[in-house]
ZAMARGU-4260 file (C-alpha; in steps of 0.2 Angstrom, whole numbers, plus 5000, padded with zeros to 4 digits):
<rodrens>
0) 4921/5045/5049 | 4907/5052/5039 | 4902/5043/5023 | 4898/5054/5008 | 4882/5048/4999
5) 4882/5044/4981 | 4869/5057/4978 | 4881/5070/4984 | 4895/5064/4973 | 4884/5060/4958
10) 4896/5046/4954 | 4905/5035/4966 | 4924/5036/4963 | 4933/5021/4957 | 4949/5015/4965
15) 4961/5004/4954 | 4976/4996/4961 | 4989/4991/4949 | 5002/4980/4957 | 5008/4963/4963
20) 4999/4948/4969 | 5009/4936/4980 | 5007/4921/4990 | 5016/4925/5007 | 5025/4911/5016
25) 5027/4917/5034 | 5038/4910/5048 | 5041/4916/5065 | 5060/4917/5070 | 5069/4922/5086
30) 5080/4932/5075 | 5086/4934/5057 | 5098/4920/5052 | 5116/4925/5047 | 5124/4917/5032
35) 5127/4899/5034 | 5116/4897/5049 | 5101/4886/5052 | 5087/4892/5064 | 5072/4883/5071
40) 5057/4894/5068 | 5038/4892/5071 | 5026/4883/5060 | 5025/4889/5042 | 5009/4899/5038
45) 5003/4904/5020 | 4993/4920/5017 | 4987/4929/5001 | 4998/4945/4999 | 5008/4956/4988
50) 5008/4974/4990 | 4995/4977/4976 | 4983/4964/4982 | 4986/4970/5000 | 4981/4988/4996
55) 4966/4982/4985 | 4959/4971/4999 | 4962/4985/5012 | 4953/4998/5002 | 4938/4986/4998
60) 4936/4980/5016 | 4935/4999/5021 | 4921/5002/5008 | 4930/5007/4993 | 4924/5003/4975
65) 4940/4993/4970 | 4947/4985/4955 | 4963/4975/4955 | 4975/4974/4940 | 4990/4963/4939
70) 4995/4945/4934 | 4995/4928/4943 | 5002/4911/4937 | 4993/4895/4931 | 4996/4886/4948
75) 4988/4882/4964 | 4991/4899/4972 | 4982/4909/4959 | 4965/4903/4964 | 4968/4906/4982
80) 4973/4924/4978 | 4958/4928/4967 | 4946/4921/4980 | 4954/4931/4994 | 4952/4947/4983
85) 4934/4943/4979 | 4929/4939/4996 | 4936/4956/5002 | 4925/4964/4989 | 4938/4967/4975
90) 4933/4966/4957 | 4946/4955/4948 | 4942/4956/4930 | 4958/4965/4927 | 4969/4951/4934
95) 4977/4941/4920 | 4986/4924/4920 | 5004/4922/4915 | 5015/4907/4910 | 5026/4911/4925
100) 5023/4905/4943 | 5013/4916/4954 | 5023/4929/4964 | 5028/4924/4981 | 5036/4932/4997
105) 5046/4923/5011 | 5043/4933/5027 | 5052/4931/5043 | 5043/4938/5058 | 5053/4943/5074
110) 5046/4942/5091 | 5043/4961/5092 | 5032/4960/5076 | 5045/4967/5064 | 5048/4958/5048
115) 5061/4954/5034 | 5054/4950/5017 | 5062/4941/5001 | 5051/4942/4986 | 5051/4931/4970
120) 5042/4942/4957 | 5035/4927/4946 | 5020/4933/4936 | 5021/4950/4943 | 5036/4953/4931
125) 5025/4950/4916 | 5014/4965/4919 | 5018/4974/4903 | 5015/4992/4897 | 4999/4987/4887
130) 4992/4978/4903 | 4996/4993/4913 | 4987/5005/4901 | 4972/4994/4900 | 4971/4995/4919
135) 4968/5014/4918 | 4958/5014/4902 | 4941/5017/4911 | 4947/5028/4925 | 4940/5046/4924
140) 4945/5063/4933 | 4942/5061/4951 | 4945/5043/4952 | 4961/5035/4961 | 4975/5024/4955
145) 4987/5015/4968 | 5004/5009/4962 | 5019/5001/4970 | 5036/4995/4963 | 5034/4976/4964
150) 5029/4976/4945 | 5040/4983/4931 | 5045/5001/4933 | 5041/5005/4915 | 5023/4998/4917
155) 5020/5008/4933 | 5026/5024/4925 | 5015/5022/4909 | 5000/5019/4920 | 5003/5034/4931
160) 5007/5046/4917 | 4991/5040/4908 | 4980/5042/4923 | 4988/5058/4928 | 4984/5066/4911
165) 4966/5061/4914 | 4965/5070/4931 | 4965/5054/4941 | 4973/5056/4959 | 4988/5045/4958
170) 4996/5037/4974 | 5013/5029/4973 | 5020/5018/4987 | 5039/5017/4982 | 5041/5000/4989
175) 5053/4991/4987 | 5064/5005/4987 | 5071/5009/4969 | 5077/5025/4961 | 5062/5034/4954
180) 5063/5042/4936 | 5058/5060/4936 | 5043/5057/4924 | 5036/5045/4937 | 5038/5057/4952
185) 5030/5071/4941 | 5015/5060/4937 | 5012/5056/4956 | 4999/5066/4965 | 5004/5058/4982
190) 5020/5049/4986 | 5019/5038/5002 | 5037/5031/5007 | 5040/5023/5024 | 5056/5028/5034
195) 5067/5017/5025 | 5061/5021/5007 | 5062/5040/5011 | 5080/5038/5017 | 5084/5028/5001
200) 5076/5041/4989 | 5085/5055/4997 | 5102/5047/4999 | 5101/5048/5018 | 5113/5038/5028
205) 5100/5025/5034 | 5082/5026/5038 | 5073/5042/5042 | 5071/5042/5061 | 5064/5059/5066
210) 5050/5071/5060 | 5064/5084/5057 | 5073/5072/5045 | 5056/5067/5037 | 5052/5085/5034
215) 5069/5087/5025 | 5066/5071/5015 | 5049/5077/5010 | 5055/5094/5004 | 5068/5085/4993
220) 5055/5074/4986 | 5043/5088/4982 | 5058/5097/4973 | 5059/5082/4962 | 5041/5083/4956
225) 5029/5075/4969 | 5017/5089/4975 | 5011/5079/4991 | 5022/5068/5001 | 5017/5057/5016
230) 5031/5049/5025 | 5025/5034/5035 | 5033/5034/5052 | 5028/5017/5059 | 5021/5018/5076
235) 5024/5037/5076 | 5010/5040/5063 | 5015/5050/5048 | 5021/5067/5041 | 5010/5076/5028
240) 5018/5089/5017 | 5006/5097/5005 | 5013/5112/4996 | 5020/5123/5010 | 5009/5115/5024
245) 5017/5102/5035 | 5007/5092/5047 | 5011/5078/5059 | 4997/5065/5061 | 5000/5055/5077
250) 5000/5036/5077 | 4990/5025/5089 | 4998/5015/5102 | 4994/4996/5100 | 5003/4980/5104
255) 5011/4974/5088 | 5010/4956/5083 | 5015/4957/5065 | 5018/4973/5055 | 5016/4964/5038
260) 5005/4974/5027 | 5003/4989/5038 | 5009/5001/5025 | 4998/4994/5012 | 4983/4995/5024
265) 4988/5014/5026 | 4988/5016/5007 | 4971/5007/5004 | 4963/5017/5019 | 4970/5034/5013
270) 4963/5031/4995 | 4946/5027/5002 | 4945/5042/5014 | 4950/5053/5000 | 4938/5046/4988
275) 4924/5050/5000 | 4929/5068/5001 | 4939/5069/5017 | 4954/5081/5017 | 4972/5075/5017
280) 4975/5077/5036 | 4959/5068/5041 | 4961/5054/5028 | 4979/5051/5035 | 4972/5050/5052
285) 4960/5037/5046 | 4974/5028/5038 | 4984/5028/5053 | 4970/5020/5063 | 4968/5007/5050
290) 4986/5003/5050 | 4987/5002/5069 | 4973/4989/5069 | 4982/4979/5056 | 4997/4976/5066
295) 4988/4968/5080 | 4985/4952/5071 | 4996/4940/5060 | 4996/4940/5041 | 4993/4954/5029
300) 4976/4953/5021 | 4971/4942/5036 | 4974/4956/5048 | 4966/4970/5039 | 4951/4979/5048
305) 4934/4982/5042 | 4926/4999/5041 | 4916/4997/5057 | 4932/4991/5067 | 4941/5006/5062
310) 4927/5018/5066 | 4925/5009/5083 | 4943/5011/5086 | 4943/5029/5082 | 4928/5032/5094
315) 4937/5022/5108 | 4953/5033/5105 | 4943/5049/5106 | 4947/5053/5088 | 4934/5056/5075
320) 4937/5060/5057
</rodrens>
């Protein structure tokens, strides 16, 4: 991947991530327990996480100029989260503290690396519209805003609309799956659902399984206002639908250990690549590579690759972007 110099850009593009900050409580289990059942799992591990924090760290580790905006609590977890963000190179002056506890996620990881997650919003639910608008106040045309749905919908919508009016490229990861107001879709430059979310958003009977189904879902979402839709297809890569153009970007075969944070790594990497001037297809390939590397290690932020690791991985795979 070729880095664009600041002399060419005149101004380095900013990436603001407005979203959740969680502490992740992770336990490996042989299977998901049914109601009333007690299972013995592996040792409990704790990681910094939350879809917002994950995407911010992924983008910063890959070389982006990143600011995180959101809320944490006045508890033992907040310092851990802020330190993790700062160690990754994320600026945290837009992260405020709420009276509520820091958000948390309980994550069960299956032997094949797949996971199930239960979230407690905590301070993330305190991200108000004024806080969201403050996050985008200093963004300019050409900058990037990344949002997800682990903070209040009205705050996400307000920030996306304000940023879109400025000419900011707005990326929305519609997770966890919720119905999306039309005004939010129309303020979204790039929508990046995974297979489950794409199925939910288009009222499909279950997750999207094939590229043909993904293509149909993407066209439906375009019809509702999102000009560009990238459907993340797990190990299969992604489908990119931009206007009338439709492109499949293949995934990279790896041994999955833990898929937690893979989609967030994709979004962070996508923003960095686009901010550096890559086209949508090459940026998506770069994002696929970063996401593939992230599933080879446990944890979310802990598993995210550096820029050099992604570039070496792409070179070894015989794919340059």
